[in-house]
C-alpha positions, -999 to 999 in steps of 0.1 A, spaced: 0 0 0 14 34 -10 18 59 18 14 96 12 52 100 10 53 74 -17 30 93 -40 47 112 -68 49 150 -65 25 166 -89 42 184 -118 36 220 -122 17 228 -154 45 250 -169 46 255 -206 79 242 -221 108 264 -211 130 270 -241 166 282 -245 153 313 -264 131 323 -234 161 320 -211 182 341 -235 154 367 -237 157 371 -199 194 377 -201 204 412 -191 223 418 -223 193 409 -244 167 432 -228 188 461 -215 192 479 -248 154 480 -252 147 491 -216 178 511 -208 159 543 -200 138 524 -174 167 509 -155 193 523 -130 225 534 -146 246 504 -157 274 493 -180 279 460 -198 313 444 -204 314 415 -229 335 387 -213 363 369 -231 370 332 -230 401 336 -208 381 355 -182 353 329 -183 379 302 -177 392 322 -147 357 323 -133 352 286 -138 386 276 -123 389 262 -88 403 283 -61 404 321 -56 434 339 -69 432 377 -73 454 402 -92 478 425 -73 461 452 -54 462 486 -70 464 509 -40 463 541 -60 430 531 -76 405 529 -47 403 560 -26 383 542 0 408 514 6 429 511 37 465 522 38 477 486 36 491 476 2 484 439 7 450 423 9 468 395 28 444 368 15 443 358 -21 461 385 -39 491 375 -60 513 398 -40 500 386 -6 521 370 20 504 347 46 505 356 82 535 342 99 556 337 68 585 357 54 587 375 21 612 349 10 587 321 14 588 300 -18 550 300 -19 549 337 -26 568 330 -58 543 305 -71 516 332 -75 509 344 -110 488 374 -118 456 359 -133 447 392 -150 476 388 -174 454 365 -195 426 391 -197 441 426 -193 414 443 -214 387 430 -190 406 441 -159 411 475 -174 375 479 -185 362 469 -150 385 494 -133 376 523 -156 338 514 -154 340 515 -116 355 550 -118 329 561 -144 300 550 -121 313 569 -91 336 544 -75 309 521 -62 291 494 -82 270 463 -79 280 433 -102 260 405 -118 262 382 -148 236 377 -175 210 364 -151 223 363 -115 239 385 -90 263 369 -64 240 377 -35 249 343 -19 285 354 -15 282 388 3 294 372 34 329 372 19 328 409 10 343 432 37 312 454 35 289 424 39 268 436 9 270 437 -29 289 470 -31 322 468 -48 349 495 -50 377 477 -68 380 450 -94 392 425 -68 360 430 -48 341 419 -79 363 389 -86 360 377 -50 322 379 -51 319 362 -86 342 333 -78 326 327 -44 290 325 -57 270 294 -65 246 316 -84 273 327 -108 284 291 -112 247 283 -122 248 310 -149 281 296 -163 273 259 -161 235 254 -158 218 283 -175 197 260 -197 189 232 -172 153 222 -174 148 236 -209 128 216 -234 148 205 -265 141 228 -294 123 214 -325 145 191 -344 157 207 -376 189 207 -396 188 244 -398 179 249 -361 207 267 -344 190 273 -310 206 242 -293 241 253 -305 237 289 -293 268 302 -275 258 324 -246 273 359 -250 283 364 -214 285 399 -200 295 414 -167 270 440 -157 281 467 -134 253 489 -120 258 521 -102 251 516 -65 217 530 -55 223 552 -24 202 542 6 185 513 -13 153 504 6 147 467 -1 112 471 14 103 488 -18 114 461 -42 86 440 -58 84 409 -79 58 410 -107 44 379 -126 32 382 -162 10 355 -177 -4 357 -212 9 393 -213 -13 401 -182 2 413 -149 -14 387 -126 5 391 -93 28 415 -74 46 408 -41 74 419 -19 110 407 -26 122 414 10 103 389 31 100 410 62 71 428 77 70 466 72 41 484 88 41 513 63 36 491 32 -2 483 35 -9 521 34 11 523 1 -8 495 -17 -33 519 -33 -4 539 -47 20 512 -57 -3 487 -74 -16 512 -101 19 526 -106 34 492 -113 4 482 -135 7 514 -155 44 509 -159 39 474 -172 12 484 -197 31 514 -210 65 499 -213 66 461 -212 33 445 -221 36 447 -259 74 449 -262 89 419 -245 95 389 -267 75 363 -247 40 360 -233 50 348 -198 78 362 -177 87 377 -143 102 411 -136 114 430 -106 109 467 -99 120 493 -73 99 523 -63 119 546 -41 104 575 -21 85 596 -30 71 567 -50 67 586 -83 90 565 -105 92 528 -112 126 514 -120 130 481 -138 157 460 -119 156 426 -136 137 402 -158 135 366 -148 124 334 -167 89 320 -164 103 288 -149 104 269 -116 139 282 -109 125 317 -104 114 321 -67 76 329 -65 82 344 -30 48 351 -14 30 331 -41 33 295 -51 38 286 -87 7 264 -86 -13 295 -76 2 317 -103 -3 291 -130 -39 286 -120 -49 323 -119 -76 332 -144 -66 357 -171 -91 379 -190 -100 363 -223 -90 393 -243 -54 389 -230 -52 352 -239 -34 359 -272 0 352 -288 26 379 -294 17 379 -331 -20 384 -323 -12 414 -301 12 429 -327 -15 426 -354 -44 439 -333 -40 475 -343 -41 466 -380 -72 445 -377 -90 472 -357 -82 498 -384 -95 475 -411 -127 469 -393 -133 505 -384 -157 512 -412 -181 484 -403 -186 492 -367 -222 496 -356 -237 514 -327 -243 481 -309 -207 471 -313 -196 505 -300 -216 499 -269 -201 464 -265 -166 477 -269 -173 504 -243 -186 478 -218 -156 456 -225 -131 484 -219 -147 490 -185 -136 456 -173 -103 463 -156 -81 434 -144 -64 441 -111 -33 420 -102 -32 405 -68 -8 424 -45 7 405 -16 26 418 14 41 401 44 15 404 72 24 411 108 16 376 119 29 358 88 57 333 93 78 353 69 76 383 93 99 365 117 128 359 94 149 388 106 175 365 122 175 339 94 205 343 71 196 345 35 212 320 11 226 300 41 227 268 20 253 285 -2 276 298 25 309 285 38 317 267 70 311 285 103 348 292 109 350 311 76 318 330 82 330 340 117 363 352 103 346 373 76 326 391 103 359 407 115 365 422 80 398 419 62 418 414 93 398 384 103 399 368 69 437 375 66 443 357 99 420 328 90 437 323 56 471 324 73 461 297 97 446 277 69 476 278 47 498 268 76 476 237 82 477 228 45 515 232 45 519 210 76 496 183 60 517 184 28 549 181 47 535 152 67 526 134 35 561 139 21 576 126 53 555 94 51 566 88 15 602 88 25 
């Protein structure tokens, strides 16, 4: 007899997720079209040597350029992974220091572009790749957030992040095979990887970031991205919902390539402008946050929006062709139809919701490092420098012990 746990988990009724849809949601694909709607950013095309560096095991950073970052400390040595670093307790003549090779020698144009872009954007940027930002690695950043003031800050975040590894190695996991065709090139598409550097938004209020779900080109749901309770948000619902809906209808509804997708927005005080932050795939990998995917996929959509992209693009032409045959009755019917306004569901974390008590729960804890490393990172560079010095001493002793046993 089958128990409840033996029963198969019901599959979500997702439409097939294609490689083209994933690529449409890549920052480099949609940014040129919506550039005026997004915070200031620069895109740097990545070369094969730099991608190989990101994929390589271990974390090796280029030499620190102390004259580049005005916010850096007076120390010229990061003391951890830099190619000029010397571990705590060892001398400058240690043979290990000679084994370091500057990794940026293989991609000097990328290193130079990153440094100049940071300076152009005011000396403080937030990095991401085509789809993901290294939010799971902020524990290793001295500032404990996504802000980067030097190229090495960026490299450290990118190479420490599982999210970035997913972009590089698993971007098309779960995609349906494209239609078989000798001329079909979708399955052989090479991802044009880009590093996106966005100007840091001063005093970013995560409470005013929202995730929006689009089904059949209809905005069906909106919810908080920051899963904490904020007592001022319910009073803003009447302002925020129509603003987001108007932003969607005016800028995104008829211009994005696909019928279903997810986008994130930010509406800072005084709540008069909506900023497009990101576009995400309509796929199980995208976190539905305060919704469940089963809820979203089951939401009813007005019949007039159940149309393909081609139908929507051709609607204006068909209406113009039929204009001469419109009767008074049809005018009345159209007027009545226009009065039916679909309102997306707007969800916030309630005072008594379980999500409201997540203040002390670390985000992305499954992607973090062992407790000793996390504790060391809490003390900033000095703590990490001391930890890495101890770690390298342990490794050196283990290697020496293995050599002694072989004799």
